[in-house]
Residue, then its C-alpha position, 0 to 999 in steps of 0.5 A: m668496814n664491811i667485808l663480803y667473802i664469797e667462797h662457796y666451799a668455806g669451812s671453818p675448824e668445827m666443820g673442815m676445809e677449806f680453812r683459809p677464809y675462815y682464818l682470814a675473817k677471824e684475823w679482820v673480825k679482830h681488827g674491828h671489820s665485820v666479815r659476812m661469809v656467803a658459802g654453799d650449804f654443801s661442800h665435798l671438802r667439808l667433814v661436816n655440812p651445815n643444816v640448812s633449810s632456806d637460802f641466805q640462812e645465816e649462822d655465827i661462828n666465832g664472830i663471822t656471820y656465815t650466809w648459806i646458799k642452798t646448792g645441792t649435794y654432788e659426788g665427784n666432778g660431774l654434772a651435779r657439782a656443776l649445777s651446784i656451781f651455776r645455782f651458787v652464782w646465779k643465786l648471788w647475781k639475782k639478789a645483787r641489789w639486796i645484797a648491795e643495799t642490805w648488807k652494804p659491802d666496802v669490799i667484796i672478795a671472790s674467792s670460789t675454786y671457780p672463777i665464775d663467781t666474779y660475775a656476782g662480785q661484779r653486779i654487786k660491786k655495780k649496785t654499790r655504785n661502784k664504791a666497793v673494791l673488788i678483790h678476786e682471790v685464786h686458789d686453784m687455777w682453773p680453767i687451765t687445770l681442768i684442761e691440762i690435768g683433767g683432760m677437758k678439752k678447750s672446746n668444752p662449754f663449761v671450760m669455755l665458760m670458765q675461761m670467760g670467768e677468768n678473763s672477766f676476773c683479770k679485766h675487772s677486779d680491782y685486785v687479783v690475789s693469788l696464792p700460786c705465786a708465778a701466775k702474774e704473766y699468765f694473767m696478764q695474758h688473759g687481760m689483767k694489769s700488772e700493777k693488780f697482781k698481789v701474792i697473799m699465800n697460805g700460812v699458820v694460826l699462831d693460836e693452834w701451836e700455843n695451844p695444841s691438842p695432845l696426840p692420840k696414846e697409839h701415835q705417842k707409844k710408837l714414836d717412844e719405841l722408835h726414839k727408845e731404839g735411837k731411831f732417826v725419824i722421817c715424818f708425812f702427815g697428811s692425805v696418803n694418796i699418790s700425788y704427795a710421792i709418799g711411795y718415792l720416800i719409802e723406796a728411798a728408805m729401803k733402798l739406803n736400808d739404813p738401820r738407823i732410820a724410821i720412816v712414820i706415815v700419819g694420815e689416810g688416803n687412798q694409796k695407804n693400803e697399797l703402801m702398806k702391803k709393800v712394806k708389811e714386812r719391814k719394821d722401819v715404815v710405820f703407818l698411823p691413823k690420821i690426827p686432827k690439825t691441832a694435835i700436828p704441833i706435839l707430832m713434830e715434837n716426837i719427830d726429827c724431819c718432815y717429808v714434803g714431796a710431790l710428783h711433778n705437776d704441770m701447774f706447779r709452774f705457777g708456784i705452790c703453797m701447800n698448807k703442810l709446808f707451812d706447818s712443816m716450816m713452823s714445826g723447828k724441825p729441818l725438811l727433807y723436800a722433793v718438790e720441783a716449782p719455782n718458789n723453793f722456801i727451803v732453798d731461800y730459808k735454808c731450813g732443809v734438804s731439797v732434792a729433784a722430784e720423783d728421784v728415788n736416787a736423789l731422795a736417798g742421797g737426801i735422807k743420807k745427807m740428813i742424817e750425817l748432818t750434825e744435830m747443831q746443824r739440823e736445829q739451826m735449820g729448823r730455826n731458819g724455817r721457824r722465823a721465816v713462818l713467824e716473819h711472812f707466813v701467820y694469819e695475823k701478817l697475811a690478814r694485814q697484806f689483805e687489809e692494805l688493799f681495802k684502802r684503794 
C-alpha cells in the first residue's frame, strides 16, 4: 500500500526526535509498503534539522521518502510556532488534489501534535474519492493540555481552532489511534464512535538492543567503581527536569541514608545544576552526562534498578506512554515506579515496585522494599518486564496492529 504519514515534527535516528513515526514507517517498508513521511523543515524537538530549499523537497531515509515542507523557525510556544503550524497545514490542504493524484495514498495518517492536520488529511482523502483510509493518531491531548496545563482560556482563538480540529477528527476519521490508553470516553464526548478507537502505544526497537553502542568511558568507570564498593545502583536516565520527580528520588535516598544505595542520574536538563548543588557533599548521588539512545542497553547492564517517576499531572488521567518506561522494562531490571495514572504496567506485569507519586516517604519505603528483595526476586521482576515488552511493545508488532486498520 501507499502510506502517507503526515507528522510535522517527524525525525529520524540521525536528526533526533520524534522517533515513533520513523520506527513505524521503517517496519512498514520491511513489510513491502511504500511510506511517504511529510514533515516540517524545522522542529524544536530535533537535534539537527534538514537543509530544505523548497517545499515538497524529497529525501530518502532508510527506504522512507521524507517530503519536507518549509514552515519557518521558532522558539518557544508563541506566535512563530503557531504560524509554522498554519503554514504546514495550509500548504498540504492547498495541494490536496495534486497529492492525491500524484502520490495515490491508500492510507493517510494525520499525526502531528496538534489536531488541525486532520483538515489536510480529510481533504486529501476526499480527493482520492474517499478510497483512502484516514487515521488520526493522537500523541498529546490538544487542546485540553493547552487549557489545563498551559493556562490558556477556552475562548482563546487558537484553542477554539484546536477544539474544532479535535471535534472534526473525532467525527470524520476512519480510526483514532491513541497513545493515551484511557482517552476513549473523552473522544466519544467529542463525536467519535466507540468502534473507531484503537490504542497503539510506544515501544522498543529490537535492533537497538541487539546491536547497542558502548558506554562512554566516564560512565563505565564510575559504575564499575560503585559496584566494587558494593553499592546497589538505582538509575534514572533521560531529561533532568522537574517533571520526572528526580528530586523526590534523591530526597528519599537521603532520608534512608543507607550506605548500600547509590543514585545515578544520567542525562541533561534544566534542573540538573540545582540538584547537583543540593547533593554536592554526598558521594552516593552521581550525575553523569547524557548518552546516545543506542547506549542505553549497556547502561542497563551496569545498574541494579531503574527509576521512573513523574509529578502529578492531570493529563495522566488519560493514561501514560513514556518511552523511558518501555526501555526500562526491556532492560531486564526491576523498576522503582512513582507515577499516578490509570495504566500501571509495573503492577500489571509484576516487574517492579510501584509507590505513590510525589511522596518521599512512600518512595523511601519503595527503595527499602527493593533492596530487601532477594536477588532472585529482582531478577524475576526484570524478566517479567522484558517478557511484557517482547510480547506487546516492540515496533514490529505495533506496526502490525496499525496494518490491521489499513484493511477497512
